[in-house]
C-alpha positions in Angstrom: 7.9 -11.8 -97.3 8.5 -13.2 -100.8 12.0 -13.1 -102.2 10.6 -13.1 -105.7 9.9 -9.5 -106.7 9.3 -8.0 -110.1 9.1 -10.2 -113.2 10.6 -8.8 -116.4 10.6 -10.8 -119.6 9.9 -14.0 -117.7 12.6 -13.6 -115.1 12.0 -12.5 -111.5 14.3 -10.1 -109.7 15.1 -10.8 -106.1 14.6 -8.7 -103.0 17.7 -7.3 -101.4 18.9 -9.5 -98.5 17.2 -12.7 -99.8 18.9 -16.1 -99.3 19.6 -18.2 -102.3 18.6 -21.6 -100.7 15.3 -20.3 -99.4 14.6 -18.5 -102.7 15.1 -21.8 -104.6 12.6 -23.5 -102.3 10.1 -20.6 -102.7 10.4 -20.7 -106.4 9.7 -24.4 -106.6 6.7 -24.0 -104.4 5.4 -21.2 -106.5 5.9 -23.3 -109.7 3.7 -26.0 -108.1 1.0 -23.4 -107.1 0.9 -22.1 -110.7 0.3 -25.5 -112.2 3.8 -26.3 -113.2 4.8 -23.0 -114.6 8.5 -22.6 -115.1 9.7 -20.0 -112.5 13.0 -18.3 -113.4 14.9 -15.8 -111.3 18.3 -14.1 -111.3 20.5 -14.3 -108.2 24.0 -12.7 -108.1 24.4 -12.9 -111.9 23.1 -16.5 -112.3 19.7 -17.2 -113.9 17.9 -20.1 -112.1 15.0 -22.0 -113.6 12.8 -24.4 -111.5 9.7 -26.6 -111.9 7.6 -28.4 -109.2 9.8 -31.5 -109.3 13.2 -29.7 -109.2 15.6 -30.8 -106.6 16.6 -27.8 -104.5 19.9 -29.4 -103.4 21.0 -30.0 -107.0 19.8 -26.5 -108.1 21.9 -25.0 -105.3 24.9 -27.1 -106.2 24.8 -25.9 -109.8 24.1 -22.3 -108.8 27.4 -22.5 -106.8 29.1 -24.0 -109.8 27.8 -21.2 -112.1 28.9 -18.5 -109.5 32.4 -19.9 -109.7 32.4 -19.9 -113.5 32.3 -23.7 -113.9 29.2 -23.5 -116.0 27.4 -21.0 -118.3 23.8 -20.4 -119.0 20.7 -21.1 -117.0 20.8 -23.4 -113.9 18.1 -26.0 -113.8 15.4 -27.1 -113.8 16.7 -30.7 -113.8 20.4 -30.9 -113.1 22.2 -34.2 -113.5 22.2 -35.9 -110.1 25.8 -36.9 -110.5 28.5 -34.9 -112.2 30.3 -36.7 -115.0 34.0 -37.3 -114.9 34.4 -34.7 -117.6 32.4 -32.1 -115.6 34.4 -32.8 -112.4 37.7 -32.5 -114.3 36.6 -29.2 -115.9 35.4 -27.8 -112.5 38.8 -28.7 -111.0 40.7 -26.9 -113.9 38.6 -23.8 -113.6 38.9 -23.7 -109.8 42.7 -24.0 -110.1 42.7 -21.0 -112.5 40.4 -19.1 -110.2 42.6 -19.8 -107.2 45.7 -18.5 -109.2 43.9 -15.3 -110.1 42.8 -14.8 -106.5 46.4 -15.3 -105.4 47.7 -12.8 -107.9 45.0 -10.3 -107.0 45.7 -10.6 -103.3 49.4 -10.1 -104.0 48.6 -7.0 -106.0 46.3 -5.6 -103.3 49.0 -6.3 -100.6 51.7 -4.6 -102.7 49.4 -1.5 -103.1 48.6 -1.5 -99.4 52.2 -1.8 -98.4 53.2 1.0 -100.8 50.5 3.2 -99.4 51.5 2.5 -95.8 55.2 3.2 -96.5 54.3 6.5 -98.3 52.1 7.6 -95.4 54.6 6.7 -92.8 57.3 8.5 -94.7 55.2 11.6 -94.7 54.5 11.3 -91.0 58.2 11.3 -90.2 58.2 15.0 -91.1 55.0 15.8 -89.4 54.6 17.4 -86.0 52.8 15.6 -83.1 49.1 16.0 -83.0 48.2 19.3 -81.3 45.9 18.1 -78.5 43.5 20.7 -77.2 42.1 18.6 -74.3 44.7 16.3 -72.8 42.4 14.9 -70.2 39.7 13.9 -72.7 42.4 12.4 -75.1 43.7 10.3 -72.2 40.2 9.0 -71.5 39.8 7.9 -75.1 43.2 6.2 -75.0 42.4 4.4 -71.8 38.9 3.2 -73.0 40.1 2.0 -76.4 42.8 -0.6 -75.9 41.2 -3.2 -78.2 41.8 -3.5 -81.9 38.7 -1.7 -83.0 38.9 1.3 -80.6 42.7 1.4 -80.9 42.3 1.5 -84.7 40.1 4.6 -84.4 42.6 6.3 -82.2 45.6 5.5 -84.4 43.7 6.6 -87.5 42.5 9.9 -85.9 46.1 10.8 -84.8 47.5 10.0 -88.3 44.9 12.0 -89.9 45.3 15.0 -87.6 49.1 15.0 -88.2 48.7 14.8 -92.0 46.2 17.7 -91.9 48.6 19.8 -89.8 51.4 19.0 -92.3 49.3 20.4 -95.1 48.1 23.4 -93.1 51.7 24.2 -92.2 52.3 24.4 -96.0 49.6 27.0 -96.4 46.5 24.9 -97.1 43.1 25.4 -95.5 41.7 22.5 -93.6 38.6 22.3 -95.8 40.8 21.9 -98.8 42.8 18.9 -97.6 40.6 17.1 -95.0 39.1 14.7 -97.5 42.3 13.7 -99.3 44.2 13.3 -96.1 41.4 11.2 -94.6 42.1 8.6 -97.3 45.8 8.9 -97.0 45.6 8.2 -93.2 43.6 5.0 -93.8 46.3 2.4 -94.0 44.5 -0.3 -92.0 41.1 -0.3 -93.6 38.7 1.5 -91.4 34.9 1.2 -91.4 32.4 4.1 -91.9 31.6 4.0 -88.2 35.3 4.2 -87.3 35.7 7.2 -89.5 32.8 9.0 -87.8 34.2 8.1 -84.4 37.6 9.5 -85.4 35.9 12.8 -86.5 34.2 13.0 -83.1 37.4 12.3 -81.2 39.3 15.0 -83.1 36.4 17.4 -82.7 36.8 17.3 -78.9 40.5 16.7 -78.5 42.3 18.4 -81.4 43.3 22.0 -81.8 41.4 22.3 -85.1 38.7 19.9 -84.2 35.8 22.3 -84.2 36.7 23.4 -87.8 36.9 19.7 -88.8 33.6 18.9 -87.2 31.8 21.7 -89.0 33.4 20.7 -92.4 32.5 17.0 -91.8 28.9 17.6 -90.9 28.2 19.8 -93.9 29.9 17.4 -96.2 28.0 14.4 -94.8 24.5 15.8 -94.7 21.8 14.8 -97.1 19.4 17.6 -96.1 20.1 20.1 -93.3 21.0 17.6 -90.6 24.7 18.7 -90.8 23.7 22.3 -90.1 21.6 21.1 -87.1 24.6 19.1 -85.8 26.8 22.1 -86.1 24.4 24.1 -84.1 24.1 21.5 -81.3 27.7 20.5 -81.1 27.3 16.9 -82.4 29.0 14.9 -85.2 27.1 13.0 -87.9 28.3 9.4 -88.3 28.3 8.6 -92.0 27.9 4.8 -91.4 24.3 5.3 -90.2 23.8 9.0 -90.4 23.1 9.5 -86.7 24.2 12.3 -84.4 26.9 11.3 -82.0 26.9 13.4 -78.8 30.2 13.9 -77.2 29.2 11.8 -74.1 28.6 8.8 -76.3 31.8 8.7 -78.2 34.1 5.8 -77.4 32.2 4.1 -74.7 33.9 0.9 -73.7 31.2 -1.2 -75.6 32.1 0.0 -79.2 30.1 -1.7 -82.1 32.3 -4.4 -83.6 
């Protein structure tokens, strides 16, 4: 399948999932097939221009430089084989500035994550233990999920349940606070699949799990699949929008 898709104003858009290096090679071949026509495409915000005699290695090199902000404008079709001393010095200065910005951004993200974790843990200090409705099933989930992925789901589910209980103890309905507390409980960075697995776990082990399951399915559905899941007793997983039967939740071979 071709990576080059629709051409607008002389520039091709690229199919989702395309690889930059193979796209460069394809564009050069297409240029040769079309009697030396300049083929231009945009890939991740950088416009690339090639001819039949363009060097794919040099085009890729300068695409990387443009992606890092070292250069501006269109890449190609004939980059200089060797960067000048001035270009190399400029690239080094820009990379140093980029690295500093990344460092500052990472520090900012860490500070925000630490603050969120501290706030959530402080709230949990005043929350009751999770009201488990099926102790045997809960123990099975604990035993089968000792790794980082499965254990992360268990920890998240328990935090979420306790935060919801805290809000319900203060007079709120589950449907009113489930979404907000789901974000509050996420202090480790869960995936969409992990969220769906947590819903399924709580659906079958938590006192208010059935209510949560029904809320989640209706909130997640695109059509009427949530209504069908509510009737059959399943849980929609928002990561792939599939129905999770209870028997398949938290098998030992969890997707990683």
